[in-house]
N, C-alpha and C positions, 0 to 999 in steps of 0.2 A: 504493500500500500504506500502510495506517495505521501511524503511528509507535508504538513501544511506549509512549511517554509519553502520547500521545493516547488510546491504547487503554486504558491503565490508568485515565485519568481517566473515560473513557466507562464502563468496567466498574465503577468505584467508584460511579458514579451508578446503575448497574443493581443493584448490591448494596444500595445505600441504598433503592432502590425495593422490593426484596424484603423488607427488614427492616421498612420503614415501612408498606407497603400491600399486601404479598404474604402469604406464609404466616404471618408473625408475627402480623399483625392477624387473620388467619383463626382462629388458635388462640384469641385473646382473645375474638373474636366467638362462637366455638363455646362457650367457657366460660360465656358469658352467654346461651346458647340462641338465638343469632341466626344460626346457620349457614344460609346460603341459596345457591341457585344463582347469584344475582346477585353475592354476595360472592366466590364461587369465581372467577367470570369477571371481576371488577373489575380494570381495567387502565387505566393512563394511556397511550394509544397514542402511538407515536413513528414518525416517518419514513413511508415508503411500503411497506415490506416486512415481512411477518410469516412466520416459520418456526415450524411446529408439529412436535414430535418425540414419538414414542412408541416404546418398545423393550421387548423381552423379554416380550411378552404371553403367550407359550407357549400359544397356541390357546385362551385363556380368553374365551369369548363372554359368559359370565354373571357377575354380581356374585359376589364371594367374600370370604372372610377370608384375609389373608396376613400372618403375623407376621414382622417384620423381625428380623435377627439380634441376639442379645445378646452374641455374640462374633464379632469381625471384626478379626483381628490383622494388622498390617502389619509389614514388615521393612525394614531399611535406611532409606533416606530417607522411605519411606512410613509408618514407625512413628509412631503418634500423630497422623497427618494424615487428613483426610477422604479416603476413606470409612471409614478404619480407626479410627473412634471410634463408640461405641454408647451408648444409653440416657442416663444422667445427663450424661456427658461430651458427648454429641452435643447434648443439649438446652441445656447451658450454652454450647457453642460458637456455636449459632445462635439463642440467645435464645428458646427454646421453653418455654412454660409447662407444668408438670406437669398431666396430666389433660386437656390441650387436644386439639383435633382434630389438630394437628400432632404432638403426642406420640404419639397413637394411630397415625397413618399412617406415622411415620418412625422410631419406636423400639419396643422390645419390652416394656418395663416395664408391669405391670398390664394386660397385653393382654386378658385375658378380660373384665374389667369394662368396659374402654374399648370393646371390640368390641360388647358388649351395648348400650352407650350410643350409639355412633356408627354401628353397623351395618356392612354389607358395603361393599366398594369395587369399582370397576371396572364392567365390563359394556359391551359394544360399543355398545349403544344409548344409554348415557349418554355415552360418548366421542363418539359421533356428534353428540349435542346440543351438546357443547362446541365441536367442530370446526365445525359448521354455524353456530353463533352467531358465532364469530370470523370466519368467511367473510362472513357477512351484515354484520357491523360494518365489516370492512376492505375488502370487495370481493373476490370469488373470485379475480380476476386478480392480487391482491396477496399471496396466501397460498400457501405451499409446505408440504405435509404429507409428512414423511419417517418411514420405519419402520426402526428400528435392527436388525431381524432377530430370529430366534427367535420368529417369529409363527406358524409353521406347526405346531409340535410341542408336545405337552403335554396333549392331551385325547383321549378315545376317539373322538369324532366326527371329529377331524382325522386320527387314525391310520387309521380305517376308510375315510375318503373320500380318503386320500392328500393331505390338506391342501386339498381343494377347498372345504370349508366356509370356511376362513380366506381363501382366495383370493377367493371370492365376496364375503365381507364387506369385506376390505380394498380390493377394487376398487370396491365400492359406496361406500366412504368416500372415494373419489377420492384414494387415496394416490399420490403422485408418484414416489417412488423408495424402494428398500429394499436391504438387504444380507442376507447369509446366514451361518448356522452350522448349527443343527439342521435347517434346510431341506435340507442335503446328505444327510441320512440317509434321505431318500426316494429316493436314487439319482441318478446323473448325468443320466439321460434325463429324469426328471421335472423337475429344476431347469432344465435347458437348454430343454426344451419351453416351460416357463413364461416364461423369459427372452426367448425368441424371439417369443412370441405376446402377452404381456400388455401392457396399457396402463401397468402399473407398471414403471418402469425398474429392472432388477436389475443393480446396479453392483458390480464387484469388480476393482480395479486390480491385485490381488495373486494372482490365480488364473491359472495357465498350463497349457497342454497339455504333458505331460512328454516328448513326442517332439520337437516343433518349438519349444517355448518360446513359443508364440503365445498372446496373450490369449484367454481363453475367453469372458469377458463384457466389456461396455463398461466402461472404467475410470472414466468420468465422464460427466455430462450437464450441459449448460448450460440453465438455466431463466431466463425473463424474468418477473419479478414486480415490480410497482410501477415499471416503467420501468427496472429494474436487472437486469443480468446476474448470475446466481448460478451458480457452478460447484459441483456436488456430486460429490465423489470418493468412491467406495465402497471399503470395506476389509472383506472377509470375515474370519472368525476365522482368524488365521494358522496356528493349530495344529489345524485341522480334521482333517487326516489322521492326527494323533496322538491327539486326544481322542476321535475317533469312528472307526468302521470304515473302514480304507483301501480295502477291497475294494468299497465302495459308490461310490467315485469313483476308480477305479484309474488313470485316464489324466490326472488333474489334480494339480498341485502348488500349494501355498499358500506361506505365508511373509509377513513384514512388508514386505519390498522397499522400504526407505527411499529408495533412489536413484530408483526408478521413481515413488514417490509425490512426491518433490521435482520430478521432471520433469513430472508431472501438474499440480502447483501452478503451476510456471513457465509451462507452456503455457496454462493457464487464464487467467493474468494477461495473457499476450501476446495472447490472444484477446478481451480486453476485460472479463473478469469483475471486477466491483467487490467481490463477496463470494465467498470460497472457503470451502466447508464440507467437512470430512471426516466422512462418515457411516460410523462405525466399529463393528465388533463385536469389538474386541480386548480390551476390559476397561479399567477406569479407569487402573490403574497403567501398563499398556502405552501407552495413549494419552497419559498424562502425560509419559512419556519421549519419545514421538514428537513431542509439542509442543515439546520442548526441542531437537530435532534437525532437524526438517523445518521450513523457514522459509516464511512467507507464508500460513499457514492462519489464517483469522480465527476459525473456530469448529470445535471437534470435538464432535460429538454422539456420546457414548460409550455403549456397551452391553456386554452379556455378563456382567458381574459383578453386575448387578441393583441397583446403587447408586442411591439417591435422595438428592440433595444440594440443599438449598433455595437455595443461592447459588452462582453460577458460581465455578469454580476457575480462576485465571489463571496461565498458564505462558508466560513470554517473550512476552507480548502476545496469546497465543491463549486463547480462552475454552473451557473444558471444561464441558459440560452433561451431567448424569447424571439420567435421567428415570425411574428405578425400573423396576418389572417388574409383570407380571400385570394390566396395565391400571389400576394404582392412580393413575397420574399422567399428565398431558399437559403437556409443556413448551411455553411460548410465548416467542418472542423477536421483539421489534420492532426493526428496524434502520433507522437513518438513514444515508444515503449522500450524501457531498458530494465533488465532483471525482473520482468513480469510486473512492472509498475509504470504508471504514466510518468514520463520524464518531461514532456513539453507538449503544448497545444497551441495551434494557430487557428484563428476563427475569422470568418467573414460572413456578414449578412448581405447576400446578393439580392439587389432589387430586380424585379422582373418587369422591365420596361418593354411593353408589348411592341412598340414601334421600332425598337432597337434590336431585339432578339429575333433571329430568324426562326419561324415555326418549324417544328419537326414534321415532315410530311406524313409519316405513318400515324403520328398522334393526331394531326389535323384530320386525316381521313376517319380515324376512329371516333373522334368527337363529332364529326358530321354525321356519322352512322348512328350513334346513340341518341343524338338530338333529332334525327329525321322524323320519327313518329310524332313529334310535338312542335315541329318547326312552324307550321301554319299558326297554331295557337300562340306560340311565343312571339311571333312577329305582329300580332294584332295590335293596332294602335288604339289606346283607350282615350288619350287626350294629350295635352302638352303641358309643360311646366315653364313658368316664368321665374320660378324660385329654384335655388340650389336645394335639392332634396338629399338629405343625409340622415343617418341614424345615430351615430356615436356621440356620446356625451353623457355625463352622470345623470342629468335631470331632464333633458329634452333634446329632440332632434326634429328637423322639419318634416321628414318622412313620417315620423311618429305623430306629429301635429296633424298631418293630412289624414292619417288613419283615425285619430281621435275625432277630428271634425266630421269625417264620414259617418262614424257611429252616432254622433249627436244628431246628424241630419237624417240619415237613412233609418235609424232605429228609434227616432223620436225620443231621445234621452236628454235628461238634464245634465248628466255627468257621464263621461266616458273614461275607461281605463284600458291602457294598452301596455303589455309587458315590456320591460327594459331590455329587449333583445339587442345584442351587439352585432348581429349579422344583417346583411342586406347592402346592395350596391348603392352608390350615390348617382344622382342625375344632375347635369349641368343645366342652367337656365337656357331655354330655347330647344331643349331636347324633347322629342316625342316620348310620352310615357306609354310603354308597351305592356302587354300581358307578362312578358318576361321580367320587366322591371318590377311590376306590381307583385308578382309571386316570388321574386327574389327576396322580398321583405315580409312575406306572409306564408310561405309554403311549409306547413307543418301537418302532422297527422291528426291534430285535434283543433281544427280551425274555427269551430262554431262560435258565432257572435251572439251572445246571450243578451237578454233584456230583463233585468231584475229590479226589485225594490230593495234599497239598502238605507239604513239610518245613517245619520251623520256620525254617530259613534262607531258604526261598522266601517265607514270610510276611513276614519282616523286609525282604527285598528289595522286596516290594510296598509296604509301608508307607514305606520310605525313598524309593522312587521317587515316590510320590504326595506325600509331604511336600516333596520338592525342587520338584515342580511347583507347590506352593502357596507355599512359603517361600523360594524362591531369591531372593537379594538383587537380582538383575538382573531387572526386570519382563519383559524379552524372553524369559526362560526360564520364565515362569509361565503356567499354563494357565487360571487364573481360576475354578476350581471350589473345592469344599471337600474336606476330608480324607475318605478312604474310611471308611465307617462299618463298625464291627466288632461282631459278636455272638459271645459266648462267650469273648472274649479281652480283656484289658486291657493297657495299655502306658503308658510315659512318653515324652514328646516334648519336646525342647529346640529350639525354633524358631530359636534364635540360632546353632546349629551348622551344619556343612556336610553335604553329601551323604554318606550312609553312617554318620553319627554322631549323627543326631537321635533315633533310636528306641532305647529301652532298657526293661528290666524287663517284657518281654512275659510275660504270665501267663495260663494256662488257668483261667478263672474257676470252672468246675465242680469242678476238683480242687484249685485253689489252687497248683498246681505251675508252676514256670517253663516257658515254651515251650522245648523242646529243639531246637536247630538241626538235629540229625541225625534226629529223630523225625518220622514221617509222621502227618499229621492229616487227617481227613475234612473237607473245606471245601466249602461251598455259596456260590454267588454268582450274579450276573446282570449283564447289559449287557456281556458280554465283546466286545471288538472283533475277536476271532478268528472267521473265517468257519467255518460248519458247527458251531457250538457246539450241543450237544444238551441237552434238558431242557424241562420244561413252561414256559409263559410265566409270568413272575413274578406277574402279576395273579391267575392261578389258584391259585398257591401261597399268596399272602396271603389270598385269599378263603376258601380251605379252612380256614386257621388261624383267621380271624376268626369263621367260622361255628361252629367248635368252641368258641371262647371265649364267643360270644354278646355279651359286653360287654368292650371293650378297656380294660385298665388298664396303663399303662406306668410302671414304677418309675423313679425318678430314676437317671440314668446318670452315675456318677463313675468309670468304668473307665479314662478317659484322663486322665493327669496332665500338665499343661502347665507348662513352665518356659521361661525365656528371653524372655518377652513383656514 
């Protein structure tokens, strides 16, 4: 096992590499109009082992726009630490030039003009080009490709095919292993069938049968690359049964299971693993705490919270790598091993600029094939937007505002609630809003849009519960999403306070009156985890609203007042 001192020296070298010849220079090159595929791939190879990591693609096969958050608040020890810094602070921390390719891909400022200059990002055929180029350079037997989960959900074609489109694509990409979260919303049978039959190892050390407490999936797998044994331990989202419908996986239990994870690490070392990797979908803050408590992990490949960080974060000798979301980035780690322990690591977060990277022809053909049955529906124009539509941000996003407004109008509601999902592509002003765009923000297996009666007290309880899920000072009690989006109602939130006391000044916006705890309000929402929820699918509700509008214009939303940050 590498010593902490040696690991810090090694990772300091990795950080220096990133700053001097990784993303930082890429931004300067882009500012000089020299952004090329070769520049994106440029890397000073090290050792015999290369690990590639992609996470949270959310079934996005095609290039897209995706705006990073302008608000990403941390609490407790995470306050003011990556990933809880944005825009100017983020650029200052990592030495990113304003207006550069890095600024566009990693921050939200001036997004519209930078998006028009640098274009879309992602696309599985572009990712395939990067992966295949690295394999050709290093030798296929020296490269390990790992998927951090949330690859099956987030598009119409994936929903309609029950993720078969993504399974076909990720198999063709020769993915070695993956973990899960939204994958479980296709039901236990679908996930288990895949895990039993696929060439991709589906790993989850923390999922148990709730009757016998037996492991449901393989906890880890040992790969040999570059003459080195690499143990990959899988960690599914520990709060899956809380964040998503319990009835879809009724016989499975989740959880972090620290003691079991430590056992997996120790067994892997005893079996001769020189590199131990935790492939996790628990989110950055959770993984950061895990790194401080579970000993012997060399690298944690983190996911779920969609963070993209250009330099590794080091916790007690463990490297944390955050590779972003929606296919915007591919992480590369080269590892040098001596005497069966990690001696040195080099890292680069490679941005997937769609207009710069040449598509891989075979993957382009496969993507066209799996999308073909849905192509006509995907291209259907619903309306147009004059506003930038985006989702990310702790408290609101303009796409979420559109969804909330649609529920208020189409479901004749006084108040609307929309979950704080972090997935869904962005649209620039002037773009047509197609069925593909709409379903990229709504495609789930439990989409029913309900219309219920709730008291003001119940509404406060909902807000308090979600706020605690987001701002609890202990990361192990956080769920990793954003605050529930609210239409027709404003409120104040003090994120520094405790459960039950964060939310105040709840106001019905139409009347300007305070929300009465005893009064009943008509509330519409969607993505309820309760089985049997009734109502039309949310995509039909939003489509009807957009068709009536013709052109979408979303007013600035200042209904949430934030303190304690």
